[in-house]
C-alpha positions in Angstrom: 138.4 55.1 103.9 138.6 54.8 107.7 136.6 52.0 109.2 133.6 53.2 111.2 132.6 51.5 114.5 128.8 51.8 114.3 127.1 51.7 110.9 123.4 52.1 110.1 122.3 51.2 106.5 118.9 52.1 105.2 117.8 50.1 102.1 114.8 50.8 99.9 113.3 49.3 96.8 116.2 50.2 94.6 118.5 47.5 96.2 116.0 44.8 95.2 115.3 46.1 91.7 118.2 44.3 90.1 116.9 41.1 91.6 113.8 41.5 89.4 111.4 43.0 92.0 109.6 46.1 90.8 110.1 49.4 92.6 107.1 51.4 93.6 107.8 55.0 92.4 109.6 54.5 89.0 107.7 55.4 85.8 107.1 51.6 85.3 106.8 50.8 89.0 104.0 49.2 91.0 102.2 52.5 91.7 101.9 53.1 88.0 99.8 50.0 87.7 97.9 49.8 91.0 96.6 52.7 93.0 98.0 53.1 96.5 94.6 53.8 97.8 93.3 50.5 96.6 95.9 48.1 98.2 98.0 49.9 100.7 95.8 51.6 103.3 93.7 50.3 106.2 90.7 51.8 104.4 91.4 49.7 101.3 91.5 46.5 103.3 88.3 47.4 105.1 86.6 48.1 101.8 87.8 45.0 99.8 89.8 42.5 101.7 89.8 40.0 98.8 91.4 42.5 96.4 94.1 43.5 98.9 94.8 39.8 99.7 95.1 39.0 95.9 97.7 41.9 95.5 99.9 40.6 98.3 99.4 37.0 97.4 100.8 37.8 93.9 103.8 39.6 95.4 104.5 36.8 97.9 104.3 34.2 95.1 107.0 36.2 93.1 109.6 35.9 95.9 110.8 32.4 95.1 111.4 33.5 91.5 114.1 36.1 92.5 117.4 35.8 94.4 119.6 38.2 96.4 121.9 40.2 94.3 125.5 41.4 94.7 124.4 44.4 96.8 122.5 42.2 99.3 125.5 39.9 99.5 127.9 42.8 100.1 126.0 44.0 103.1 126.0 40.4 104.5 129.8 40.3 103.9 130.2 43.6 105.8 128.2 42.1 108.7 130.3 39.0 108.8 133.5 41.1 108.8 132.3 43.1 111.7 131.3 40.0 113.7 133.5 39.7 116.8 135.4 42.9 116.1 133.5 45.2 118.4 132.0 47.0 115.4 128.2 47.2 114.8 126.1 47.0 111.6 122.4 47.5 111.6 120.5 47.2 108.3 117.1 48.9 108.4 115.0 48.1 105.3 111.9 49.6 103.9 111.5 46.5 101.8 109.0 43.7 102.7 110.9 41.0 100.7 113.3 38.5 102.3 116.3 39.1 100.1 118.5 40.5 102.9 117.8 37.4 105.0 118.5 35.0 102.1 121.8 36.8 101.5 122.9 36.2 105.1 122.1 39.5 106.9 121.0 38.8 110.5 121.2 42.3 112.2 118.1 43.5 110.3 114.9 45.5 111.0 112.0 45.5 108.6 110.4 48.9 109.4 107.5 48.3 106.9 106.8 44.7 107.9 107.4 41.5 106.1 105.6 39.9 103.1 106.3 36.4 104.5 104.5 37.1 107.8 100.8 37.4 108.6 99.1 39.4 111.4 96.0 38.5 113.2 93.8 41.5 113.9 92.0 39.5 116.6 94.8 38.1 118.8 97.8 39.9 117.5 99.8 36.8 116.4 102.3 37.3 113.6 103.0 33.8 112.2 105.4 33.1 109.3 103.4 32.9 106.1 104.6 31.5 102.7 101.4 30.7 100.9 98.2 32.6 99.8 95.9 34.3 102.3 92.2 35.0 102.0 89.3 36.4 104.0 88.5 32.8 105.0 92.0 31.8 106.2 92.0 31.0 109.9 94.7 32.4 112.3 96.9 29.5 113.4 96.9 30.9 116.9 93.2 31.7 117.6 91.4 30.3 114.5 89.7 33.6 113.8 89.3 34.6 110.2 91.1 37.9 110.8 94.4 37.7 109.1 96.1 40.5 107.1 99.6 40.8 105.6 102.0 42.0 108.3 102.8 45.0 106.2 102.8 48.6 107.3 100.3 50.5 105.2 100.1 54.3 104.6 98.6 55.9 107.7 100.1 53.2 110.0 103.2 53.6 112.3 106.4 52.0 111.0 107.9 49.2 113.2 110.9 49.2 115.4 111.2 53.0 115.5 112.7 53.2 119.0 115.5 50.8 118.1 116.1 52.6 114.8 116.2 56.1 116.5 118.7 54.8 119.0 121.0 53.3 116.4 120.9 56.5 114.3 121.8 58.6 117.3 124.8 56.3 118.1 126.1 55.7 114.6 129.2 57.2 113.1 128.3 56.2 109.5 124.8 56.3 107.9 124.3 54.9 104.4 121.2 55.1 102.4 120.8 52.7 99.5 118.2 52.7 96.8 115.7 55.0 98.4 113.5 57.7 96.9 113.8 60.1 99.8 110.1 60.8 99.7 108.6 58.6 102.4 108.8 59.6 106.0 110.1 58.8 108.6 112.8 57.1 106.6 113.5 60.2 104.5 114.4 62.0 107.8 117.0 59.5 109.0 119.8 61.4 107.4 119.0 64.4 109.4 119.1 62.4 112.7 122.5 61.1 111.8 124.0 64.4 110.4 126.3 66.3 112.7 127.8 63.2 114.5 128.0 60.7 111.6 129.3 60.6 108.1 126.3 60.3 105.7 126.5 58.6 102.3 123.8 58.0 99.6 124.2 55.1 97.1 121.5 55.4 94.5 120.8 55.0 90.8 119.9 58.7 90.7 119.8 61.5 93.3 117.0 61.1 95.9 114.8 63.9 97.0 117.1 64.5 100.0 120.4 64.0 98.2 121.7 67.4 99.2 121.4 66.4 102.9 124.1 63.8 102.5 127.9 64.3 102.8 128.5 62.2 99.8 126.2 60.9 96.9 127.5 58.0 94.9 125.4 57.3 91.8 125.1 54.0 89.9 123.6 50.5 90.0 123.4 49.0 93.5 125.1 45.8 92.4 128.1 47.9 91.4 128.2 50.7 94.0 127.4 48.7 97.1 130.1 46.0 96.7 132.6 48.7 95.9 131.7 50.8 98.9 131.8 47.8 101.2 135.2 46.8 99.9 136.5 50.3 100.5 135.2 50.2 104.0 136.9 46.9 104.8 140.2 47.9 103.1 142.8 45.5 101.9 
C-alpha cells in the first residue's frame, strides 16, 4: 500500500467499544437505556439540569476504569511515524472520551466536545474538568453557577468545522473508523474527500454510507486498525 502524504481519520464510538465504553446506537447502546431528548439537547438541560449533570457525571466517572485499546495505540503509532517526515495525520473524533489522548495522539480534534471539560454559559470559559458537576458548581473563571458539560448536543454546531473542512479538502487518504454513518456532518465527510482522496471504512459492520467508500474493511477495530496502519507504514 503506497504511503499517503496527508491523512484524515474520523473515529466514532466503535473505536472505544472494545475499551469497555458503550456505543450509542447499538441494540444495547446508551440510547436504548436513556432517551436522547432527556440528556443530549439544550432543551433537556434547560428543563432538568440536575438530571443531565448526573448522566454526564456517571460517564465521566467511568473514564478512569477504561484504557486505550490497540486501535487507539495504532493511530498514535501512525502519528509518531509521520512526525518529521513531511507527512500529516489529523484524527477527528466524534467521541467525547480521552482515549486518543491517553494513547498518545496529539494532532486531534474533538468535533463533539470533551467529557473532561466544562463550559461556562456566562463567561464562555472551558476549564478542564475531572470531577462531578452540578447546578451549584461555580465557574472557576467568573464564579457564576452556569457550568455545563463542554459537549455538543443535538441541535448545536459541531466544533472545529473550518479546520476539519480544510483538512478533508487537502487530504489524499480519508479513513473512517467505528462510525454509524448516520450523524451529520460527520457522515458527509467521505463525500468531501471523494474524488481527490482514497476513502476507506474500517468498521465492525457496514455503515449507512458504506457504499460511498472506495474500500470497506470489516472486523473489530483492535484487529483491523493495527493491521491497516502496519500496511500503510510498510516493512
